[in-house]
C-alpha positions as CSV (number, residue, x, y, z in Angstrom):
1,M,0.2,0.4,0.1
2,V,2.9,2.6,0.8
3,R,4.6,1.7,-2.6
4,E,1.1,2.9,-4.8
5,I,0.6,5.4,-2.2
6,W,4.2,6.9,-3.5
7,A,3.4,5.9,-7.1
8,R,0.3,7.6,-7.1
9,G,1.7,10.7,-5.7
10,V,-1.4,11.8,-3.6
11,V,-0.4,11.1,0.1
12,A,-3.4,13.7,2.0
13,N,-6.0,15.3,0.9
14,G,-9.2,13.1,0.7
15,G,-7.0,10.5,-1.5
16,P,-8.6,6.6,-1.9
17,V,-6.8,4.8,1.0
18,Q,-8.5,7.4,3.3
19,G,-12.3,5.9,1.6
20,R,-10.8,2.6,1.4
21,L,-10.3,2.5,5.1
22,E,-13.8,4.1,5.3
23,R,-16.1,1.9,3.2
24,A,-14.1,-0.8,4.6
25,L,-15.1,0.2,8.5
26,E,-18.8,0.4,6.9
27,A,-18.5,-2.9,5.8
28,R,-16.7,-4.9,8.3
29,L,-18.0,-3.5,11.1
30,R,-21.3,-2.6,10.3
31,W,-20.7,1.2,10.8
32,P,-23.1,3.6,9.5
33,T,-21.5,6.4,7.3
34,T,-18.2,6.8,8.5
35,C,-15.7,9.8,7.6
36,V,-12.2,9.1,8.8
37,V,-10.5,12.3,10.5
38,G,-6.6,12.7,12.0
39,N,-7.5,11.2,15.7
40,G,-10.1,11.1,18.1
41,T,-10.4,14.2,19.4
42,V,-10.9,15.6,16.0
43,A,-13.7,13.3,15.7
44,L,-15.3,14.5,18.6
45,Q,-14.8,18.1,18.3
46,L,-16.0,17.8,14.4
47,L,-18.9,15.5,15.5
48,G,-20.3,17.7,18.1
49,A,-19.6,21.0,15.2
50,A,-21.4,19.0,12.4
51,A,-24.4,18.2,15.0
52,G,-25.6,21.7,15.7
53,L,-24.4,21.1,19.9
54,R,-23.8,25.3,19.9
55,D,-26.7,26.9,18.4
56,H,-26.1,30.1,19.3
57,N,-29.8,30.4,20.8
58,G,-28.4,30.4,24.7
59,R,-28.2,26.9,24.8
60,D,-24.4,26.2,25.2
61,E,-24.2,23.3,28.0
62,V,-23.5,19.9,27.3
63,I,-23.7,17.1,29.8
64,V,-21.2,14.7,29.4
65,G,-20.3,12.0,32.5
66,S,-17.6,12.8,34.7
67,F,-15.5,9.6,34.4
68,T,-13.5,10.3,30.8
69,H,-10.1,11.6,29.3
70,A,-10.0,15.6,29.5
71,A,-9.8,14.6,25.5
72,T,-13.6,14.9,25.8
73,F,-14.0,18.2,27.9
74,Q,-11.1,19.6,25.8
75,A,-13.0,18.6,22.2
76,L,-16.6,20.5,23.5
77,R,-14.7,23.4,24.7
78,A,-13.1,23.6,21.1
79,I,-16.3,24.2,19.7
80,G,-17.7,26.9,21.9
81,L,-19.4,24.5,24.0
82,R,-20.2,24.7,28.3
83,V,-19.7,21.5,29.8
84,V,-21.7,20.2,32.8
85,V,-20.6,16.6,34.4
86,A,-22.9,14.0,35.4
87,D,-21.4,11.2,37.9
88,V,-21.2,7.8,36.4
89,D,-23.2,4.5,37.3
90,P,-20.7,2.9,40.5
91,V,-20.5,-0.5,38.6
92,F,-19.6,0.5,34.7
93,L,-18.4,3.9,35.2
94,T,-20.6,5.3,32.0
95,A,-22.6,8.3,33.2
96,D,-25.6,7.8,35.5
97,P,-28.9,8.2,33.1
98,E,-30.6,9.3,36.1
99,Y,-28.3,11.8,36.6
100,V,-28.2,13.3,32.9
101,R,-31.9,14.1,33.3
102,R,-32.0,15.6,36.5
103,L,-28.9,17.8,34.7
104,I,-30.9,18.7,31.3
105,S,-31.7,22.9,31.4
106,A,-33.1,24.9,29.0
107,R,-29.6,25.6,28.4
108,T,-28.7,21.7,27.4
109,A,-27.3,22.0,23.4
110,G,-26.8,18.0,24.0
111,I,-25.3,15.0,26.1
112,V,-22.0,13.6,25.0
113,V,-21.4,9.9,26.4
114,T,-18.4,8.0,26.8
115,H,-17.9,4.2,25.8
116,T,-15.6,4.5,29.2
117,L,-12.7,2.6,28.9
118,G,-14.8,0.5,26.0
119,V,-17.5,-0.3,28.4
120,A,-20.7,0.4,26.8
121,A,-23.2,3.0,28.1
122,E,-26.9,2.4,29.2
123,V,-27.4,3.5,25.7
124,D,-31.3,2.2,25.2
125,V,-32.0,5.0,28.4
126,L,-29.7,7.5,27.4
127,E,-31.3,7.7,24.1
128,S,-34.9,7.6,25.5
129,V,-33.6,10.8,27.9
130,A,-32.0,13.0,25.1
131,R,-35.5,11.9,23.1
132,E,-37.4,13.2,25.9
133,H,-36.0,16.6,25.9
134,G,-35.4,17.0,22.2
135,V,-32.1,17.3,22.4
136,P,-28.8,15.3,20.2
137,I,-27.0,12.6,22.2
138,L,-23.5,11.6,21.5
139,F,-21.0,9.2,21.7
140,D,-17.5,9.4,22.6
141,A,-16.9,5.7,21.8
142,A,-12.7,6.4,21.7
143,A,-11.9,2.9,23.0
144,A,-15.3,1.0,22.0
145,V,-14.1,0.2,18.3
146,G,-15.6,-3.3,17.9
147,V,-18.0,-3.6,20.6
148,D,-21.4,-4.6,19.7
149,W,-24.6,-3.6,21.7
150,R,-28.0,-6.1,21.8
151,G,-26.7,-7.4,18.8
152,R,-26.2,-4.2,16.4
153,S,-22.7,-1.9,16.5
154,I,-22.6,0.4,18.8
155,A,-21.7,3.2,16.5
156,D,-25.3,2.8,15.6
157,A,-26.1,4.6,18.8
158,G,-26.7,8.1,19.5
159,D,-26.8,10.6,16.7
160,G,-23.1,10.1,16.0
161,S,-19.8,8.2,17.3
162,A,-16.7,9.1,17.5
163,F,-13.8,6.4,17.7
164,S,-10.5,6.5,18.2
165,L,-7.2,4.4,16.5
166,H,-4.2,5.6,18.2
167,A,-1.6,3.8,19.0
168,T,-2.7,2.5,22.0
169,K,-6.1,1.6,20.7
170,V,-7.2,-2.1,19.7
171,L,-7.4,-0.9,16.2
172,C,-4.1,0.9,15.6
173,A,-3.7,3.7,12.3
174,V,-0.5,5.4,14.5
175,E,-3.1,8.3,14.9
176,A,-6.1,8.7,13.7
177,G,-10.0,8.8,14.5
178,A,-13.0,8.2,13.2
179,V,-16.9,9.6,13.5
180,A,-19.9,7.4,12.8
181,T,-23.0,8.8,12.0
182,K,-26.6,7.1,10.4
183,H,-27.8,10.7,9.7
184,A,-27.0,12.2,6.1
185,G,-26.8,15.6,6.3
186,L,-24.6,15.0,9.5
187,A,-22.1,13.1,7.4
188,A,-22.5,15.4,4.7
189,R,-21.2,18.5,7.2
190,L,-18.3,16.4,8.8
191,H,-16.9,16.0,5.6
192,I,-16.4,19.6,4.8
193,L,-16.0,20.5,8.2
194,R,-12.9,18.3,8.1
195,N,-11.3,20.1,5.5
196,F,-11.5,23.5,7.1
197,G,-14.9,24.1,6.2
198,I,-14.7,24.2,2.5
199,D,-17.7,23.6,0.9
200,N,-18.7,22.1,-3.0
201,E,-18.2,25.2,-4.0
202,Q,-15.2,25.7,-3.2
203,N,-16.1,28.3,-0.3
204,C,-14.7,28.0,3.2
205,A,-17.7,29.3,4.6
206,D,-18.1,27.4,8.2
207,L,-15.3,28.6,10.7
208,L,-16.2,25.4,13.3
209,G,-14.0,23.7,9.9
210,T,-10.1,22.9,11.0
211,N,-7.6,21.0,9.4
212,G,-8.6,17.3,10.3
213,K,-7.7,15.5,8.0
214,A,-6.1,11.7,8.0
215,D,-3.1,11.1,5.9
216,E,-3.4,8.1,3.3
217,L,0.2,6.3,5.7
218,V,-2.1,6.1,8.6
219,C,-5.0,4.7,6.6
220,A,-2.9,2.2,5.1
221,V,-1.9,1.2,8.2
222,G,-5.6,1.5,9.8
223,L,-6.3,-1.4,6.9
224,A,-3.9,-3.5,7.9
225,S,-4.7,-3.2,11.6
226,L,-8.6,-3.8,10.6
227,D,-7.1,-7.5,8.9
228,G,-6.1,-8.0,12.1
229,L,-8.8,-7.0,14.6
230,E,-10.6,-10.0,15.0
231,A,-7.8,-12.2,15.9
232,E,-6.6,-9.0,18.3
233,I,-9.4,-9.2,20.0
234,A,-10.1,-13.1,20.4
235,A,-6.4,-12.9,21.9
236,R,-7.2,-10.1,24.7
237,I,-10.2,-11.7,26.0
238,E,-8.0,-14.7,26.4
239,L,-5.6,-13.0,28.3
240,L,-8.3,-11.2,30.3
241,Q,-9.1,-14.9,31.4
242,R,-5.6,-15.3,32.6
243,Y,-5.4,-11.9,34.4
244,R,-8.6,-13.0,36.0
245,D,-7.5,-16.1,37.4
246,G,-3.9,-14.8,38.6
247,L,-5.3,-11.9,40.4
248,D,-8.4,-13.7,42.0
249,L,-8.0,-11.6,45.0
250,P,-10.7,-9.9,47.9
251,W,-9.6,-6.7,47.6
252,L,-9.8,-6.5,43.7
253,S,-11.9,-6.8,40.9
254,F,-12.5,-5.9,37.2
255,L,-14.0,-3.9,35.4
256,D,-16.7,-5.9,33.4
257,Q,-18.5,-5.2,30.2
258,R,-22.0,-4.2,30.6
259,P,-24.6,-7.1,30.0
260,G,-25.5,-6.8,26.9
261,A,-22.4,-5.7,25.1
262,T,-19.6,-7.5,23.7
263,S,-15.7,-6.4,25.0
264,N,-13.0,-5.8,22.8
265,G,-10.6,-6.5,25.2
266,A,-9.8,-2.6,25.2
267,V,-8.3,-2.5,28.6
268,C,-7.1,-4.8,31.7
269,A,-9.1,-2.5,34.4
270,V,-9.2,-3.0,37.9
271,R,-10.4,-1.6,41.9
272,A,-8.3,-2.3,44.0
273,R,-9.1,-1.3,47.7
274,G,-7.3,-2.7,50.7
275,R,-8.6,-2.8,54.6
276,G,-10.8,-0.2,55.3
277,G,-11.8,1.0,52.2
278,R,-8.2,2.2,51.5
279,P,-7.5,2.5,47.3
280,L,-4.6,0.7,47.0
281,A,-4.4,1.6,42.9
282,D,-1.4,4.5,43.5
283,E,0.8,2.1,45.5
284,I,0.6,-0.6,43.3
285,H,0.9,1.8,40.1
286,S,4.1,2.9,42.0
287,V,5.7,-0.5,42.1
288,L,5.0,-1.8,39.3
289,H,6.6,1.4,37.3
290,S,9.6,0.7,39.9
291,E,10.2,-2.8,38.0
292,G,9.3,-1.3,34.3
293,I,5.9,-2.8,34.3
294,Q,3.8,-0.1,32.5
295,S,0.2,0.5,34.5
296,R,-2.2,3.2,33.6
297,R,-3.7,5.4,36.1
298,Y,-7.0,6.4,33.8
299,F,-8.5,8.8,35.0
300,S,-6.5,10.4,37.6
301,G,-2.8,12.5,37.6
302,A,-1.9,13.1,34.2
303,Y,-5.2,11.7,32.7
304,A,-7.3,13.9,35.3
305,V,-10.1,15.9,33.9
306,P,-9.8,19.7,35.7
307,A,-12.3,20.8,37.9
308,V,-15.3,22.2,36.2
309,T,-16.6,25.5,37.7
310,G,-20.4,25.1,38.8
311,S,-20.4,21.3,38.3
312,G,-22.3,19.3,41.3
313,P,-20.9,16.3,43.2
314,T,-19.8,13.4,41.5
315,P,-19.0,10.6,44.2
316,E,-18.7,7.8,42.1
317,A,-16.3,9.1,39.6
318,D,-14.0,10.1,42.4
319,R,-14.1,6.4,44.1
320,A,-12.9,5.6,40.7
321,R,-10.4,8.2,40.3
322,E,-8.9,6.6,43.3
323,D,-9.3,2.6,42.3
324,V,-8.8,2.0,38.8
325,L,-5.9,0.7,37.5
326,C,-5.4,-0.2,34.4
327,L,-2.9,-3.3,33.2
328,P,-0.7,-4.1,30.5
329,L,-2.8,-5.5,28.0
330,W,-2.0,-6.3,23.5
331,G,-2.8,-8.8,21.7
332,K,0.6,-10.8,21.3
333,M,1.6,-10.3,24.9
334,G,3.0,-13.5,26.1
335,P,0.8,-15.9,28.8
336,E,4.2,-15.4,31.1
337,V,4.2,-11.9,30.3
338,V,0.3,-11.9,32.3
339,D,1.7,-14.3,35.1
340,A,4.5,-11.7,35.9
341,V,2.4,-8.8,36.0
342,C,-0.1,-10.6,38.2
343,A,3.0,-11.6,40.6
344,A,4.1,-7.8,40.6
345,V,0.2,-6.6,41.7
346,R,0.3,-9.7,44.7
347,G,4.0,-8.7,45.4
348,A,3.4,-4.8,45.4
349,V,0.1,-5.6,48.0
350,R,2.2,-7.1,50.2
351,Q,4.4,-4.3,50.4
């Protein structure tokens, strides 16, 4: 593919490989109309803009689940929206539909819900809340590539979904993102917005546009990665079971997929608390890093979302930030590596 790209002399600006990746995502993952973009943050930014979340009639607030990456907030702030934070479900750590319902006001422009760490949100209930109040609902599906919800692709949820194809994700295009939507008008606007807002008349008329295109080389990597996606997910699911067998401990629990959804093995996320409910994630994380094991503290520390002025209490999200730890996981990770990580976690707690 790279040789073909060089021979063609088209490396960016909507080349044919980008189109091939879009059609492949639609066909193989059963996504609706798909627009590939530069990264996952741009995907959410352009989705929010194309969906008209900022209507300039006093509605400038967007309700967002509080346990998510800072990029979720940043993408929405970039198009002039004010983020209002909703607490999360205590088990699956996705936005609590009843909390979301209570936050809706005359200023609400829309709802944005993260499928947290690849765990599907309570899609049907949240869609119902959005319909009840007549506001769009979008999904930050950055880590949810390959997840199905009740027999349909997770990309069918709401008015549109933004995905990440970053190097750390199950489907990797080095650094790219994608937006999927079943609304033809929204899809058409997305294609304009990702190219500086230049429309078919060659006018740069939409100032919410940006340089959101993906180049041909990363799209080639995305196509190659897509060929191995099923095998990657299957390998991760097997390794997750080995983690469960090796960390069957009273002070540690795994973040499970919501019933009704398939797992894509996005991460190995655990919650760790010791005697008296003392959070252990930070201590385990420090010990693992001292041994060269790259765990991650999503979404705290370097990955924490800054405080949002005017937001109410979010005790479940605060609790998750204290005790969630993500352990290393990738498809070609050998079982002996899982065993070594498990031994290091057990040793960290003994320390």
